[in-house]
N, C-alpha and C positions, 0 to 999 in steps of 0.2 A: 620198458627198457629206457625210456626217456627219464623216468624217475631215478633209475639207477645211475644214469650219467650225471644227473643234476646233483645227486647225493655225493657222488665221488668228486664232483667239482667243488662242492661245499667243503669237503674234507681237505682237498688240496689248497683251497684258499685259507683255511684255518691253519694248515701246516706252514704256509708261507708267512703268516702273521707271527708264527713262533710258538703256537700253542702245542703242548705235548698231549697227544690224543690216544695213548695206548688203551685207555679205558673204553673207547667206542669201537675198537677193532672187532669186538665179538658181536656187534649188532648185525641182524640180518640185512641183506642188501635191499630187500623189497620195502622195508618199513623202519627206517631209522627213527629213533625216539627224539623228540624235540623238547625244548624247554617248556615247563608247565606254566610259566608266568604268562598272563594274558597279553596278547599282542606280540609276543616274542616267538619267532619262528626259527631260532638258531638251534643247532644240534646240542643235545644234552651231554654234559661231560661229568656231572656230579649228581648225587642223590641226597636230598634233604629228608631226614626222618626225625620225628619228635618222640622222645622218651618221656611220656607224661609223668610217670611215677618218679623219675629223677629230675624233672623240670630241666631237661637238657635237649637242645637241638643239635643233631649230628649231621655234618656235611662230609660225605665221603665219596669214594669212587663210584661211578655209575654201576648200580647193581644189575645183574643179568636179567632177572625176571622183573616184569612190570608190576609193582606192588601198589594197590590202591591207597595204601596208608603212607606213601612216601611221594615226594615230588622230585621230578627230574629238573635239573637246572643247567643252563649254559654257563660258560666260563665267567661272563660278566655278572650274571645274577648270583652265582655261587660266591663270588668275591665280595659282593655288596650286601648280601643278606645279613640281617641282624636277628638276634634272639628276642623273644618277648621279654617284657620287664620281669626281673627277678629270675630269669632263666640263664643257664650257661650255654654257650655256643662252643662246640667241639669240632675242630676241623681235622679230619683223618686223611692224610695224604695217600697212603696205601696200606693195605693189610697184607703182610707177607708172613705166612706160616709155612715153614719148610717141612716140619715134622708132623706126621699124622697124629702122633700122641698129643702134641700141643694143640692141634685143631680139635681133637676129641675133648681135651680138658677145657678148652675155651667154650665149646658147645655145652658141656655139662655145667660149667659155671653159670652161663647165661640161662640155661634151663632151670637150674636150682634157684637162682636169684629171682626170676620172674614167675615161679610156679604158683604161688599163692599170693594174689594181690588184693582182689576185692571180694573174692568168693562168688562172683556172679557167674563165672564159668568154671566148671569142675571137670577136669579131664582125667582124674584119678578114679580108680575103682573104690567103692565104699569099703571102709575097714581095711585097706591095704596096709596101714601102719607106716607108710613111707613119708607121710606128711606130718606137719606139726599138729594139725587138727584131725581127729578121727571122724570120718564122715558117716559112721554107722548110724542107723536109725535110733539106736539106744541113746545116743547123745543129743538127739534133737529135742529141745524144749525151748520154745519161743519165749517163755516167761522168765527163764533163768539165763542171765547174761554169761555165766561161766560155762554153760553147756549148750547154749543156743547155736544153731547152725546158720543163723541169720547173718548176712554179709557184714552188717555193721559190727556185730559182736565178734565175728570171726576175724575181721580185719584188725580189730584192737588186740585180740589174743595173739594173732600172728606177729604183729608189731612188737608186742611185749616179749614174745618168744625170741624174736630176732635180737632184741636188746639184751636179753638174758644170755643168749648164746655168744654174743660178741662182747660181753662185759669185761672179759679178761684182756681184750685188745686195747691198746692205747696208741696215740699219735706220738711219734718220736721226732723231734726237730733235727734237721740236718745241720751239721756244724758249719757247712759252707754258707747257709742262709743266715746264720747268727751274726 
């Protein structure tokens, strides 16, 4: 009970300072999440996640589940964090999706974009035909790069297929930027 009172006192102090803390309202009373930075014992208000494939660091609202591949940050550390060299830092203030169809479309796009990356983890059934690479045993030949199921060769073929699929797309400059 003393921990609960201390946690609520921490929240009231932060509210007095002027921090907007709607993202921590879903936390369980018994175990509030704290900043992951060493030596920092402040309440977490943001989550840092690295998207290694895109070389992007994303700081967004505190996620509900505690993910071992992300870091919870307090207000101070989330404002001061920088991305590694040659990486992009994206700050997401809030994710507001009002329509279920939009949410499903977003989930499908994320799932499709990250489905085949390295070939080290295969969650698809063999020969399902849904993927760029057919995983059937008939296509496995380690000596032939065009048909090998080895991750190095598959990654190259998947990258080539993505380039081929998007070859018709081009970047159009905005007139306001010119």
